[in-house]
C-alpha positions in Angstrom: 122.1 72.2 104.0 118.5 73.3 103.4 118.0 75.2 100.1 115.3 77.9 100.3 113.7 79.4 97.2 111.7 82.5 96.6 109.2 81.8 93.8 108.3 84.8 91.7 106.2 85.3 88.5 107.5 86.6 85.2 106.9 90.1 86.4 109.3 89.5 89.4 106.5 89.6 91.9 107.0 87.2 94.8 104.4 84.5 95.0 105.7 82.1 97.7 108.6 80.9 99.8 109.6 77.2 99.6 112.3 74.8 100.5 113.8 71.9 98.5 112.8 68.5 99.9 114.5 66.4 97.2 118.3 66.1 96.7 119.7 69.1 94.9 120.8 67.1 91.9 117.5 65.3 91.5 115.0 66.7 88.9 112.3 67.7 89.0 112.6 69.7 92.2 110.2 68.7 95.0 109.4 71.9 96.9 107.5 72.4 100.1 105.7 75.7 100.2 106.4 77.5 103.5 104.4 80.7 103.0 102.5 82.5 100.4 102.9 86.2 99.7 100.0 88.0 101.5 97.1 88.5 99.2 98.2 85.7 96.8 95.6 83.0 96.4 96.9 79.4 96.7 95.6 78.9 93.2 98.3 81.4 91.9 100.5 78.4 91.1 99.2 76.1 88.3 100.6 73.2 86.2 102.7 74.3 83.2 103.1 77.8 84.7 106.5 79.3 84.2 108.1 80.7 87.4 111.4 82.0 88.6 113.2 80.2 91.4 115.6 82.5 93.3 117.9 80.6 95.7 117.9 82.8 98.8 121.2 81.5 100.2 123.2 81.2 97.0 123.8 83.5 94.1 121.6 81.5 91.8 118.3 82.1 90.0 116.6 79.9 87.3 113.4 79.5 85.4 111.2 76.6 86.2 107.9 75.0 85.0 105.4 73.6 87.5 104.7 70.0 86.5 102.5 69.1 89.4 101.3 70.7 92.6 99.1 70.3 95.7 98.1 72.7 98.4 101.6 72.9 99.9 103.9 71.1 97.5 105.3 71.8 94.0 107.1 69.6 91.5 109.1 72.0 89.3 111.3 71.2 86.3 114.2 73.6 86.5 115.1 75.5 83.3 117.8 77.8 82.2 119.8 79.8 84.7 118.9 83.5 84.9 121.4 86.3 85.2 121.7 88.7 88.1 118.8 90.8 86.8 116.4 88.2 88.3 117.6 88.9 91.8 118.0 92.6 91.1 114.4 93.0 89.7 112.7 91.1 92.6 110.5 93.7 94.3 109.1 93.4 97.8 106.4 95.5 99.4 107.7 97.3 102.4 106.6 100.5 104.1 109.1 102.6 106.0 109.4 106.4 106.5 112.7 108.1 105.8 114.4 111.2 104.4 115.5 112.3 100.9 117.8 115.1 99.9 118.1 116.8 96.5 121.1 116.3 94.3 119.4 118.0 91.3 116.0 119.6 91.1 114.4 122.9 92.3 113.8 122.1 95.9 116.3 122.3 98.9 116.8 120.8 102.3 115.4 117.5 103.3 112.0 116.0 102.8 110.2 112.9 104.1 109.2 110.0 101.9 107.4 106.7 102.5 108.5 103.5 100.7 106.1 101.4 98.8 108.3 98.7 97.5 112.0 97.9 97.2 114.4 96.0 95.0 118.1 96.0 94.7 117.6 98.0 91.4 115.3 100.7 92.8 112.5 101.9 95.0 108.9 103.0 94.6 108.3 105.9 97.1 105.5 108.2 98.1 106.1 111.9 98.5 103.9 115.0 99.1 106.7 117.0 97.4 106.3 117.0 93.6 109.4 115.3 92.0 110.5 115.7 88.4 111.4 112.8 86.1 115.2 112.6 85.7 115.7 114.3 89.1 118.5 112.8 91.3 117.9 112.3 95.0 119.9 110.9 97.9 117.8 108.5 100.0 118.4 107.1 103.4 117.4 103.4 103.4 116.9 102.4 107.1 116.2 98.7 106.3 119.7 97.7 107.0 122.1 98.4 109.9 123.6 100.9 109.7 121.2 102.7 107.3 122.5 103.2 103.8 122.7 106.5 101.9 122.1 105.9 98.1 121.6 108.0 95.0 118.5 107.4 92.9 117.0 108.9 89.7 113.2 109.5 89.5 111.9 107.6 86.6 108.2 108.3 86.5 105.1 108.9 88.5 103.0 105.8 89.2 99.2 105.4 89.6 98.4 105.7 93.3 95.4 105.6 95.7 97.5 107.4 98.4 97.2 111.1 99.2 100.9 111.5 98.2 102.2 110.9 94.7 103.9 107.5 94.1 107.2 107.6 92.1 109.4 104.9 90.6 113.1 105.6 91.1 116.2 103.5 90.2 119.4 103.4 92.2 122.5 105.0 90.7 126.2 104.0 91.0 125.8 101.3 93.7 129.0 99.6 94.8 128.9 95.8 94.8 128.7 96.0 98.6 125.8 98.4 98.6 124.0 96.2 96.0 124.6 93.1 98.1 123.3 94.9 101.3 120.1 96.0 99.6 119.5 92.6 98.1 120.1 90.9 101.5 117.6 93.4 103.0 115.0 92.6 100.2 115.3 88.9 101.1 115.1 89.6 104.8 111.9 91.6 104.3 110.4 88.7 102.2 111.4 86.1 104.9 109.8 88.0 107.8 106.5 86.5 109.1 103.7 88.5 107.7 
């Protein structure tokens, strides 16, 4: 069975998708790069660079060090296994329009938002409605079928070049099933052809 890895940097930003060409028990790993994240130069991966390898099809993530590379291949020495945070913190850029509802805060009704990025731990979203740090929202996430209604807490405003304000929010009280659905959606977004 083919093993596919998402390669991310120490800040959990996706760099590339690759699949394992060598046997799974052979080290170092011989990876064939399938696609680079848009906007990432092919020089983003260099010898001795520490990376995260996230196994897309298995619940596994590990550190790795690049020992050699060419334009489309990497030789990676796998390191220690990473906890579930590595998969949870992986953020992908995605833009969708949806609705949010107040759980706390001074406003009422429903309001539109536009996503900026998504992880299984939270979302960055744009809104023309001012939001307060610590405010709790309900968000409709339409990136899965059926759409998912989740609670999120606004953490802070983020710098933005958009007309709307950009906010970081973390998801609250996700069930294991909801967490798995969001994580699966994050990987599906990353695997889409750009």
